[in-house]
C-alpha positions as MATLAB code, in Angstrom:
seq = 'XXXXXXXXXXXXXXXXXXXXXXXXXXXXXXXXXXXXXXXXXXXXXXXXXXXXXXXXXXXXXXXXXXXXXXXXXXXXXXXXXXXXXXXXXXXXXXXXXXXXXXXX';
ca = [
     -41.801   45.645   -4.723;
     -41.030   45.854   -8.699;
     -44.720   46.556   -9.830;
     -45.516   48.593   -6.334;
     -42.608   50.982   -7.294;
     -43.987   50.797  -11.237;
     -47.556   51.902  -10.037;
     -46.229   54.883   -7.987;
     -44.299   55.888  -11.015;
     -47.218   55.797  -13.322;
     -49.316   58.044  -10.611;
     -46.605   60.238   -9.906;
     -46.304   60.705  -13.831;
     -49.979   60.978  -14.479;
     -50.406   63.422  -11.355;
     -47.857   65.908  -13.039;
     -48.865   65.797  -16.646;
     -52.586   66.221  -15.342;
     -51.360   69.420  -13.270;
     -49.193   70.277  -15.820;
     -51.850   70.212  -18.461;
     -54.333   72.533  -15.991;
     -52.043   74.970  -15.210;
     -51.248   75.660  -18.732;
     -55.147   75.224  -19.920;
     -55.498   78.089  -16.677;
     -52.776   80.475  -18.320;
     -54.335   79.737  -21.776;
     -57.847   81.128  -20.547;
     -56.128   83.995  -18.791;
     -54.993   84.670  -22.304;
     -57.065   84.407  -24.451;
     -59.887   86.483  -24.524;
     -58.249   89.747  -22.544;
     -59.641   91.387  -19.864;
     -63.305   91.129  -20.723;
     -65.225   90.016  -17.998;
     -66.643   87.120  -17.164;
     -65.826   83.294  -15.957;
     -64.237   81.183  -18.618;
     -63.879   77.451  -17.935;
     -61.315   74.615  -19.238;
     -59.857   71.397  -18.988;
     -63.756   69.707  -18.787;
     -64.755   72.344  -16.811;
     -62.458   71.606  -14.055;
     -60.404   75.110  -14.314;
     -62.091   78.277  -14.081;
     -60.595   81.923  -14.807;
     -63.040   85.409  -13.821;
     -62.311   88.386  -14.608;
     -64.249   91.305  -13.072;
     -64.333   94.863  -12.851;
     -64.056   96.851   -9.494;
     -65.805   99.917   -8.820;
     -62.285  101.509   -8.263;
     -61.691  100.397  -12.051;
     -59.110   98.035  -11.381;
     -59.267   94.549  -12.895;
     -59.284   91.723  -10.295;
     -58.485   88.375  -11.890;
     -59.628   84.744  -10.564;
     -58.360   81.592  -11.040;
     -59.518   78.423   -9.539;
     -60.954   74.691   -9.798;
     -64.416   74.283  -10.293;
     -64.738   70.506  -10.451;
     -61.834   67.737   -9.257;
     -63.702   64.975  -10.997;
     -62.347   65.444  -15.003;
     -58.887   65.888  -13.177;
     -59.327   62.656  -11.007;
     -60.079   60.784  -13.988;
     -57.470   62.328  -16.444;
     -54.820   60.995  -13.502;
     -56.324   57.621  -13.178;
     -56.607   57.370  -17.002;
     -53.105   58.493  -18.083;
     -51.662   55.964  -15.098;
     -53.692   52.870  -16.638;
     -52.345   53.635  -20.019;
     -48.868   54.490  -18.709;
     -49.001   50.783  -16.497;
     -50.619   49.218  -19.798;
     -47.288   50.711  -21.752;
     -45.154   49.119  -19.047;
     -46.539   45.645  -19.169;
     -46.499   45.503  -22.771;
     -43.055   46.375  -22.999;
     -41.701   43.760  -19.970;
     -43.589   41.409  -22.413;
     -41.712   42.295  -25.150;
     -38.117   41.750  -23.837;
     -39.515   39.147  -21.882;
     -39.960   37.509  -25.730;
     -36.812   39.242  -26.840;
     -34.603   37.064  -24.121;
     -36.817   33.928  -24.968;
     -35.822   34.408  -29.110;
     -32.328   35.083  -28.543;
     -31.628   32.098  -26.069;
     -33.568   29.725  -28.373;
     -31.316   30.977  -31.150;
     -28.369   30.709  -29.179;
];
């Protein structure tokens, strides 16, 4: 049960970090080139921002997901990194307990 909660916690933290980064990338793309027409990709091609001029003279803005694979790979990589940090932390705490028990 302990490891299940750690895995779920790592996945949730990785998901939040990835979604936050994707949203920040989309906002960055919106304001980086002004209102020039075209489609701009960000976050390894996962997020796009598209600006079009309508016949009425207004500017139309579209934001979306172009490819989900970079997002999925990011979630997996961050979750594995967080789990590795948790494992190393547990090993260091166990070693510290052992050293304190041997010394005392």
